[in-house]
C-alpha positions as CSV (number, residue, x, y, z in Angstrom):
1,M,-70.3,-49.9,-6.5
2,P,-66.7,-48.8,-6.0
3,E,-67.6,-47.8,-2.5
4,R,-68.9,-51.3,-1.8
5,A,-65.8,-52.8,-3.4
6,S,-63.6,-50.7,-1.1
7,M,-65.7,-51.9,1.9
8,L,-65.0,-55.5,0.9
9,A,-61.3,-54.7,0.8
10,Q,-61.4,-53.7,4.4
11,V,-62.7,-57.1,5.5
12,P,-60.2,-60.0,6.1
13,L,-62.7,-62.5,4.6
14,F,-62.6,-60.7,1.2
15,A,-59.0,-59.3,1.4
16,L,-57.5,-62.1,-0.7
17,L,-59.9,-61.5,-3.6
18,S,-58.7,-59.5,-6.6
19,D,-60.1,-56.1,-7.4
20,E,-62.1,-57.5,-10.2
21,E,-63.6,-60.3,-8.1
22,R,-64.5,-57.8,-5.3
23,S,-66.1,-55.5,-7.9
24,V,-68.2,-58.4,-9.3
25,L,-69.2,-59.5,-5.7
26,S,-70.0,-56.0,-4.6
27,K,-72.8,-55.8,-7.2
28,H,-74.8,-58.4,-5.3
29,I,-74.0,-57.5,-1.7
30,D,-76.3,-55.2,0.2
31,V,-75.2,-52.6,2.7
32,E,-77.1,-51.8,5.8
33,R,-76.6,-48.9,8.2
34,H,-78.1,-48.9,11.7
35,P,-78.0,-46.6,14.7
36,A,-76.8,-47.6,18.1
37,G,-79.5,-49.7,20.0
38,H,-81.0,-51.1,16.8
39,T,-81.7,-54.9,16.9
40,V,-80.4,-56.5,13.7
41,F,-82.2,-59.8,14.4
42,D,-83.8,-61.6,17.4
43,Y,-83.3,-65.0,18.8
44,G,-85.4,-67.5,16.8
45,D,-85.8,-65.3,13.7
46,P,-85.4,-67.1,10.4
47,G,-81.9,-66.7,9.1
48,D,-81.0,-66.5,5.4
49,S,-78.0,-64.2,5.5
50,M,-74.8,-63.4,7.4
51,M,-73.5,-59.9,8.3
52,V,-70.0,-58.5,8.0
53,V,-69.2,-55.5,10.2
54,V,-67.5,-52.7,8.3
55,K,-67.8,-50.1,11.0
56,G,-69.0,-50.2,14.6
57,E,-69.7,-53.0,17.1
58,V,-72.6,-55.5,17.5
59,E,-73.4,-57.4,20.6
60,L,-74.5,-61.0,20.4
61,F,-76.4,-62.2,23.4
62,V,-79.1,-64.6,24.6
63,T,-81.9,-64.2,27.2
64,N,-82.9,-67.0,29.5
65,K,-86.4,-67.8,30.8
66,T,-86.0,-65.5,33.8
67,G,-85.1,-62.5,31.5
68,E,-81.4,-62.5,32.4
69,R,-79.2,-61.4,29.4
70,T,-76.0,-63.3,28.8
71,L,-73.5,-61.6,26.5
72,L,-71.8,-64.1,24.1
73,E,-69.6,-61.9,22.0
74,T,-69.0,-58.3,20.8
75,V,-68.3,-58.3,17.0
76,G,-66.2,-55.5,15.7
77,A,-65.0,-54.1,12.4
78,G,-63.8,-56.8,10.0
79,E,-65.7,-59.6,11.8
80,F,-68.8,-61.4,10.8
81,F,-71.8,-63.0,12.5
82,G,-75.0,-64.9,11.7
83,E,-73.1,-67.4,9.6
84,I,-74.5,-70.4,11.4
85,S,-78.1,-69.8,10.3
86,L,-76.9,-69.2,6.7
87,L,-75.0,-72.5,6.6
88,D,-77.5,-74.8,8.4
89,E,-80.6,-72.8,7.3
90,G,-81.9,-72.8,10.9
91,P,-83.3,-70.0,13.0
92,R,-81.0,-67.4,14.7
93,N,-79.4,-68.8,17.9
94,A,-78.8,-65.4,19.4
95,T,-79.9,-61.8,19.4
96,A,-77.8,-59.2,17.6
97,K,-78.0,-55.6,18.8
98,C,-75.9,-52.6,17.6
99,Q,-73.7,-51.2,20.4
100,T,-72.7,-48.3,18.3
101,D,-73.7,-46.9,14.9
102,V,-72.8,-49.7,12.5
103,E,-72.3,-50.4,8.8
104,L,-73.0,-53.9,7.7
105,L,-72.5,-56.0,4.6
106,V,-75.4,-58.5,4.1
107,I,-74.3,-61.8,2.4
108,D,-77.0,-64.3,1.3
109,Q,-76.4,-67.8,0.0
110,E,-75.9,-66.6,-3.6
111,D,-73.2,-64.2,-2.4
112,L,-71.6,-66.9,-0.4
113,D,-71.5,-69.3,-3.4
114,A,-69.9,-66.5,-5.5
115,L,-67.3,-65.9,-2.8
116,I,-66.4,-69.6,-2.6
117,A,-66.3,-69.8,-6.4
118,F,-63.8,-66.9,-6.4
119,K,-61.7,-68.2,-3.5
120,P,-62.5,-71.8,-2.4
121,S,-60.2,-71.4,0.6
122,S,-62.6,-68.9,2.1
123,A,-64.9,-71.8,2.9
124,L,-62.3,-73.2,5.2
125,H,-61.7,-69.8,6.7
126,L,-65.5,-69.4,7.3
127,L,-65.7,-72.9,8.8
128,A,-62.7,-72.4,11.1
129,A,-64.0,-69.1,12.4
130,T,-67.4,-70.5,13.0
131,G,-66.0,-73.6,14.8
132,K,-63.9,-71.3,17.0
133,R,-66.9,-69.2,17.9
134,L,-69.0,-72.3,18.7
135,R,-66.2,-73.7,20.9
136,A,-65.8,-70.4,22.7
137,T,-69.6,-70.3,23.2
138,A,-69.6,-73.8,24.6
139,V,-66.8,-73.0,27.1
140,F,-68.7,-69.8,28.1
141,I,-71.9,-71.6,28.7
142,R,-70.2,-74.3,30.7
143,N,-68.6,-71.7,32.9
144,T,-71.8,-69.7,33.4
145,A,-73.7,-72.9,34.2
146,T,-71.5,-73.4,37.3
147,R,-73.0,-72.1,40.5
148,N,-71.3,-71.7,43.8
149,E,-73.0,-74.0,46.3
150,N,-71.6,-71.9,49.2
151,E,-73.6,-68.8,47.9
152,I,-76.7,-70.9,47.5
153,V,-76.6,-72.2,51.0
154,E,-75.5,-68.8,52.3
155,D,-78.8,-67.3,51.1
156,K,-80.8,-69.8,53.3
157,R,-78.9,-69.2,56.5
158,T,-80.7,-67.9,59.5
159,T,-79.1,-66.1,62.5
160,I,-79.1,-69.3,64.5
161,M,-77.4,-71.2,61.7
162,R,-74.8,-68.5,61.4
163,V,-74.1,-68.7,65.1
164,A,-73.9,-72.5,64.9
165,D,-71.4,-72.3,62.0
166,W,-69.3,-69.8,64.0
167,I,-69.3,-71.9,67.2
168,A,-68.5,-75.1,65.2
169,D,-65.6,-73.5,63.5
170,F,-64.3,-71.9,66.7
171,S,-64.6,-75.2,68.7
172,G,-62.3,-76.9,66.3
173,S,-59.6,-74.2,66.6
174,M,-56.4,-74.0,68.7
175,P,-57.6,-70.8,70.5
176,F,-60.6,-72.8,71.8
177,L,-58.2,-75.4,73.2
178,F,-55.9,-72.8,74.8
179,I,-58.8,-71.0,76.4
180,H,-60.1,-74.2,78.0
181,V,-56.7,-75.3,79.2
182,G,-56.3,-71.9,80.8
183,F,-59.8,-72.0,82.3
184,F,-59.3,-75.5,83.8
185,F,-55.9,-74.5,85.2
186,V,-57.2,-71.4,86.9
187,W,-60.3,-73.3,88.2
188,I,-58.2,-76.1,89.7
189,I,-55.7,-73.7,91.3
190,L,-58.5,-71.8,92.9
191,N,-59.9,-74.9,94.5
192,V,-56.9,-76.9,95.7
193,H,-56.0,-74.6,98.7
194,V,-53.0,-73.2,97.0
195,L,-54.3,-69.7,97.3
196,P,-55.8,-68.1,100.5
197,F,-59.0,-67.4,98.7
198,G,-61.3,-69.4,96.4
199,N,-62.1,-73.0,97.3
200,F,-65.7,-72.7,95.9
201,D,-65.5,-76.1,94.1
202,P,-63.3,-78.5,96.1
203,F,-62.1,-81.8,94.8
204,P,-63.5,-83.7,92.9
205,F,-64.7,-80.5,91.3
206,G,-68.4,-81.4,90.9
207,L,-69.3,-77.9,89.7
208,L,-66.6,-78.0,87.0
209,T,-67.8,-81.4,85.9
210,M,-71.4,-80.1,85.5
211,V,-70.2,-77.0,83.6
212,V,-68.1,-79.1,81.2
213,S,-71.0,-81.5,80.7
214,L,-73.4,-78.6,79.9
215,E,-70.9,-77.1,77.5
216,A,-70.5,-80.4,75.8
217,I,-74.2,-80.8,75.3
218,I,-74.6,-77.3,73.9
219,L,-71.6,-77.6,71.6
220,S,-72.8,-80.9,70.3
221,V,-76.1,-79.4,69.3
222,F,-74.4,-76.5,67.4
223,V,-71.9,-78.8,65.8
224,L,-74.7,-81.1,64.6
225,L,-76.6,-78.1,63.2
226,S,-73.5,-77.1,61.3
227,Q,-73.0,-80.6,60.0
228,N,-76.5,-80.7,58.8
229,R,-75.8,-77.6,56.8
230,Q,-72.7,-79.2,55.4
231,V,-74.8,-82.2,54.2
232,E,-77.1,-79.7,52.5
233,R,-74.2,-78.1,50.9
234,E,-73.0,-81.4,49.6
235,K,-76.4,-82.2,48.1
236,V,-76.4,-78.8,46.3
237,R,-72.9,-79.4,45.0
238,A,-73.9,-82.8,43.6
239,D,-76.9,-81.3,41.9
240,I,-74.7,-78.5,40.4
241,E,-72.2,-81.0,39.1
242,Y,-74.9,-83.1,37.5
243,D,-76.4,-80.0,35.8
244,V,-73.0,-78.9,34.6
245,N,-72.1,-82.3,33.2
246,L,-75.5,-82.6,31.5
247,K,-75.3,-79.2,29.9
248,A,-71.8,-79.8,28.8
249,E,-72.8,-83.2,27.2
250,L,-75.7,-81.6,25.4
251,Q,-73.6,-78.7,24.2
252,I,-70.9,-81.0,22.9
253,Q,-73.6,-83.0,21.1
254,Q,-75.0,-79.8,19.6
255,L,-71.5,-78.7,18.5
256,H,-70.9,-81.9,16.7
257,E,-74.3,-81.6,14.9
258,K,-73.6,-78.0,14.0
259,L,-70.1,-78.7,12.6
260,D,-71.3,-81.8,10.7
261,A,-74.1,-79.8,9.2
262,M,-71.8,-77.0,8.2
263,N,-69.2,-79.4,6.8
264,S,-71.8,-81.2,4.7
265,Q,-73.3,-77.9,3.5
266,L,-69.9,-76.6,2.4
267,Q,-69.0,-79.9,0.8
268,R,-72.2,-79.8,-1.2
269,R,-71.5,-76.2,-2.3
270,L,-67.9,-77.0,-3.3
271,Q,-69.0,-80.0,-5.3
272,H,-71.7,-77.9,-7.0
273,L,-69.2,-75.2,-7.9
274,E,-66.7,-77.8,-9.2
275,R,-69.3,-79.4,-11.4
276,A,-70.4,-75.9,-12.6
277,G,-66.7,-75.1,-13.4
278,Q,-66.2,-78.3,-15.3
279,R,-69.4,-77.7,-17.4
280,S,-68.2,-74.2,-18.2
281,E,-64.8,-75.5,-19.3
282,A,-66.1,-78.4,-21.3
283,P,-67.0,-76.4,-24.5
284,K,-63.6,-74.8,-24.5
285,G,-62.0,-78.2,-24.6
């Protein structure tokens, strides 16, 4: 028991308790030791306890339908996890896996009630820490929900589309203008009898007109191809913005529901403890 009491003293959540209170609480708290790679609980498992890390690190992550793993948080010594399922009595909303050899304190509802009875302010500390974690998770999910429409469209590009994009970009640049000004100048000089050679396309420069017309037709085709891809990119961007806004809205709604449930649960427990305290003090009066 003294060993468990000393473990509690190392955790900020129990640091404000007196030695006697920690000693009483340590009689009910279980200690678990797991090797690296051990799964403490999986997503969707029933949750009736929270864990406090005494030593080591635990990863909290979720896996989507495609099997991709998203790391939510790495919990270190002195921190706790699994409190949401303990408070709202719902299933686990993430998977917890030991990153190193760990030593955990397992706290069930009776242990939590005893902690709140000893130190009511610990309920506010628990609620604040949980709210902070939920907020960070919401921000993380919102950021990971964002996709780059350029990367999505880039994956679909063929060689012709890449050439079309390059030609469209180059045709709208200053080097393109300077090259054509120089080309026209040289062409005209060669065909106005200024030099003793040339004169292969005399005025009114019919060949030049044909070359420019053909170039305009070819350029217009490539520019239209590039514009079509830009329209596709805009559609992808609109879909992404819709998905992000929808996920953010749902996440905010879930956060409100979680916080309301935790607040109601803590209020009920505090009221229960206050009534129990009043009943225990009544005979003394």
